[in-house]
Each structure stands twice: as structure tokens, then as C-alpha cells.
N, C-alpha and C positions, 0 to 999 in steps of 0.2 A: 568618553561620550559611545554610545551605542550607535552601529553601522545603522543607516534607515535604508531597506533595498527598495528600490523600485522595481517592484514586480505585479503580484494580479491584485495585490490589496493596497489598502492606504489610498493615496490621491490617484494613483494610476489605475484604479481598479473601473475608471471610467472607459478606459480602452479594452477592457474584457468583459463582454457580455456574452449572455449565451445564445448561441448561433440558432436559428431555426432554418430546419430542413425545407425546403421550397417545394419540394416533391409532396403531394398529397399521397396517402397510403388509402386501401379501401379494406373495408371489412370482410371477414371471410363470407362469401357470396353463396348462396344454396344453388344448385343445379336444378334446372326444369326435367321433370321426369314424367309427369303424369300425361302431358298432350299427346305424347307418342302412341297411347291407346286410341288416340281417335283414328278411325279408317272409315267412316262412314258419313257422306255428305250429299244433301240432295243433289239431284242428277239434272232433273229437267223441270225446273219450275214453269208453271205456267204464266207467272207474270210476275212483275217484281211483289216484294212481300216483306213485312215484319214476322210473321209467324208463318209456316210452312207446315203441312202435315204428309208424311210419307205413308204410302199403304203397302201391306205385304200379302200376298195370298196364304191361305190356309192349306194343307195337305189333304188329298184325297185318300182314304183308309185303302190299302190292297184289298183287292176284290178276287178271292179265290174260288169261288163257287162254279160250278159247271154250268154251263149257259145250256138253255133247253133249245132241241133242234128247232123246233115249231113255235115258240113263243118268245116275244122279243122283251129283254128286261126293260122294267121300268127306269126311267131316266132320272137322275136325282140332281139336286141343288149344289154349287160349287160349295167349297169347305169354307167356313167363317174365315173373314178377313180380319186383320188387325192395323188399326192405324196409330201411328207417334207423330206428334207434334213438336215442333221446338221454337220456342221464340226468341228473337234476336232482341236484345236489348245494348244501350251504348253504355261503354266502360270507357274510363281512363282516369286521367290524375294531372293536374295543371300546377306548374310551379311559376313564381314572377319573382325575376331578380330585376335589380335597380341600377341605372347606370352609373350611380356613385359609388356603391357596392362591387360593380365590375371593375371601373378605373381605380379604385382603391385598395382591392384586396392585394395582399401581399405575394400570392402565388399566380395570379394573372392568368388561372385558368378555369375560373368559376362555371362560366357559361358551358364550355363543353363538357366540365363534369357534370352539370346538371343534365345535359342531353344523356350522357352515359347513364345516369343514375334512373333515367325515364326508360330508357331502353330495358335495363335489368329489371325494374318494377314491371312492366309491361308483361315480361316474360313469366314471372313467378304468379302474377295476378290470374293470368288466364290458366297457368297451370291448377292454381288453386281452385277455378272454376271445373275444371276437369275432375279432380280428386272429388270436389263437392259431389258432382253427380254419381261418381262411382260407389260413394257413400249411401247412395240410396239403392243400394243393389239388395235385393230379398232372399238371395240363397246365402246363407250365413252359418257358419258352425263355430265351436269352441272345440277345445282340446281340454282334457282334465288331466290332472296330475298323475291319474291311474290309466293313462293312456287310451281314454275313450273319447270318441268324437260324438258332439250333441248339437243340438240345435239351441239349446237351452244354455244361458250363461249359469256355469257352476258356481260362480262366485270366488271372493278372493282365496278361501280357504285350499279350494281344489281347482282352481283355474291353471291349466298347465302351459307350458312353452312350446314353440313351434319344432316340430321334428319330423324325420321321413316320411312316417306314418300320414301325418297331416298334411303334408306337401301331394303324397301319392295321391291323397282322398281327393283334394282341389282339382289336381289335374284330371282323375278319374272321372269326377262331377263333370268337368268341362267336356270330356269326350263323350261321355254318355248322354249329355246334352245338344250332342252334334255340334258343339262350337267349333268354329275351324281356327286351326292354331295361329298366332301371330307371325313366326319364323320357323318353316318347315315344318318339323312335327311339335314343336315347343310352342307353349304359352307363355306369356309374361307375367312375371312374378314381382311385384313391386313391396318391399320389405324395409321395415326401420333397420341400421346398423345394430340396434340393442337385440333385434329379433335374428339377424343374420349370425350373429355372435351363437345363438343356441343351436343353428344348423352345425355351424362349423365345430362346436366342441361336443357334439352328441357323439356318444362311445357307442361299441358295439358294430354286430355286423350289420349290412345293409343301410349304412348310414354315408352322409357325405365324407365323413373322414376317412373310411376304408380304402375306397379305391384311390384315394389320393395319397394316401401311405406308401401304397404298395406301387402305382403306377405314375401318377402326375404330383408330383411333390412341390410342382412351382407353385400350384395353387395355395397351398399349405405357406409357404413362405412368401407369398404377395398377400394372403389373406382376403383374396376375392372368392365369391360364392361360385359366379359363374351359372354352368349349366347344370342343373340336379332334378332327376326326377321328372322330367318332364317340363320345366320351365327353365326360361333365361332369367335370372335374376337381376334386377337393379336395385340399389339400397338407397334411400333418400330419408333425413330425418324429418319430412314433411307429410309422411305416413299419419294419418289421423289416429289422435291417442286420446283417451279419456280415463278419468278417475272415479268410477262409479262410488266407490266407496273408499278405501285406503290404498288400492294397488293401481298401477297403471296399465291400462288394455291397449294393447297394440292392434290395428286394423292391418291385415295382409291382403294384398289385392292380386288374384290370379284372372288373367283377362285374357280372352279370345278375340277373335276378330268381328267387328262391326258391335263393338259393345255400347260404344259412345256415339251419338249422333252430334256432329257440329255443323252450325249453318252460320257462314261467315260472308256478310257483303262488304265489309271494311276490315281489314286486316290491321292488327296493333301497329301502327306507326307513329313518327314523330311528327308534330305541329308545330310549328313557330306561329304564334299568334301576332295579331296586327299591333303596332303601338300606336296607341289611340290617345293618349294623355297630350296636353297642350306643349309640354316639353320635352316629349318623348323621352321619358326617362324611366319609364315601367314597363318590363319585355317579358311577356308570358311565353313559356314553352309547355306543351303537353304532351303527352300520348293519348291516342284516341283509338277506338275499335266500336263495330257494330257485330256482334256475334250473338250466339245463344248455343246451348248444350242441353241434350235430353239423354236419358239410359235408351238405347236402341233395342238391345237385346240384354234381358235378364239374363238368358242362358250361357251367355259370354262372360259372365263375373261369378267369381266364386270369391266370397271374403272370408278370413279365417282370423278370429279374435282371439289373441292369446297375451300371456305375459312374458316378460323377459328374467332371463336367468342371472343378468347383472344385479337384479336388485337394488340396493340401496347405493350403489356405485355407478348406476346410471346418470347421465347427465338430465338434470332437472329442466327442462325447456322453459319454466318459469324465470328462472333465475339465470339463463345461458345468456351472455353478451357478446354478439360475434366481433365485436373490435376488441375483445380481449386476446 
């Protein structure tokens, strides 16, 4: 007679079931990068408001003519002023969980996790609002594969990647337009990781790679772009991308002080709603805000639109799963 083993199969299999890890794991969260460019807010509102208009003076032209000793000069009007209006709107998101779902969930932490999810969603939602405002900037140029910088989109065949020349041009434009830097003498550069790749692998003299090979090798080992050519770089996959025909176009943001105006009467915060059903079983929780954004100084934003040298091996945002 063949021995029967009491192990993990047969009648004893009922004792051996797949275990469930009670700890919940989170998707790969994006970091908020764009709201840091907001450096202008209303200062002295006349009264409570939903929309507010800020006014700025114009600049009088230099007067270098010699005055007559006996004739008084004619007086002139003040320079043309400019006004910017920002309108606040309510923003937010609500989740409703049930008593039955809470008391019977196997991890017993669903309500707390919902709050965490809402806090994160509030951050990335406001970040997206600021990015959308930056996308309305009117100062835009492209780089061609022939290293020409131009205002018109050259198209897929000749649209180039970001390089040292384009970065220097963006910073030069900001300085020429008198934009105040964001930190010290540097402006803020927000770029996609696919674009940062092109900066770090650019060959030749006067490129990012050259001084790091000879002096600061740590930046090469860490793969951090850092400060370069007058810009402090941060990387985020949330830079605006578009596919006008076949190739992906990445928007790079070079930003100075007071680029974006933000009015905020209610900062994003968590709201635990009232339980109003007869049996007190449905519990709402939300994030809520009252704020608005507008472009304040076009002079403080330079957009550069390029492709990436990663080409076909770049991650396709349409197929990317942050849980994978």
C-alpha cells in the first residue's frame, strides 16, 4: 500500500491557504513641483472677493534732454498701467465610505487611507492648476536638429532636443526681460526626466557633462542635473507633453519671480462631512479649497519645446501604470 502523506495537499489542504498581507501598499506617487513657482499673492484687498484685480505702474522713459534755463518743460501723463485679474473657484473631491465597509474590511484602516489619498490628490490637483497657468505663457521657442532656436515649430523631422545653448538662451531671455531670479542669480527650470537625459548626455565643450567629468563627478554618479547655465533644475513627469503628429513634444519651463499670481481664501484642507442618513452608515470625507491662478508676468516665463533623445524607449504615459 502506498503511503499517504498528510502535507499541504489532499484532505489537509484546508489548513494551508494563501496568506494576505494586511499592510496596504501605495502606488508610485508623483511629487508636486509646480506650485513652488507661485511667488505673487494679493497684498491689500479692498474687501472680501471672489475675483480681484491687481494694478501695476508703467515705466517712465528716461529723459536726457537739457532743460532750458528760462522755459519750463511740459508735464506729461503717467505711463500706461496694467491690470491682472484672478478669479477664485472652489476645488475639491469627495469620497463616501460606509459603516459596513469600514467594520468588515480586512485591513481595518480604510478610513485613514482615504484621508491620505485625499491629501495627496489635493496636492497634485493644485499643482496641475499652476502648470496649466504656466502653459498659457506666450514666450515660446523650439530648437531644431540643426541647433537653430526659433519661434515656429519645425515639425517632427527637424525638431531637436534640449541642450546647453537652448538653456542659456532661455535664461538670457529672462534676464533681458528683467525677470528677477527665483533663487540667488538662478531661475527655476522644470523639465521632464526624458529631457534631463539629453542635457546629461550632451557631448562637447561648454556642456553639462564637461565640468562634471573634470570637477564634480558626484553629479554624474547620482544622475542629478542640479544647477546649470543659470537655472536650478527640478524634474517631473508631469510636464506637459503633446503628440501633434507622430513625435512627443515636451514643454520645458524656465521661470522667474512673480510669474504666477495665486489668490487663495481657503487653502486645500480635509473636510469630514456630516453623517446625515437615518442609520448613520454613510460617511463623507473631502478635500476642499477656494483659490485661483493667473499669469502675472509673462516676462518671467520662457517655454522651450523639444523632443527627447530617448525616442522609442521612453515611457509611454498612456500605458504607464503607477501600481506596476
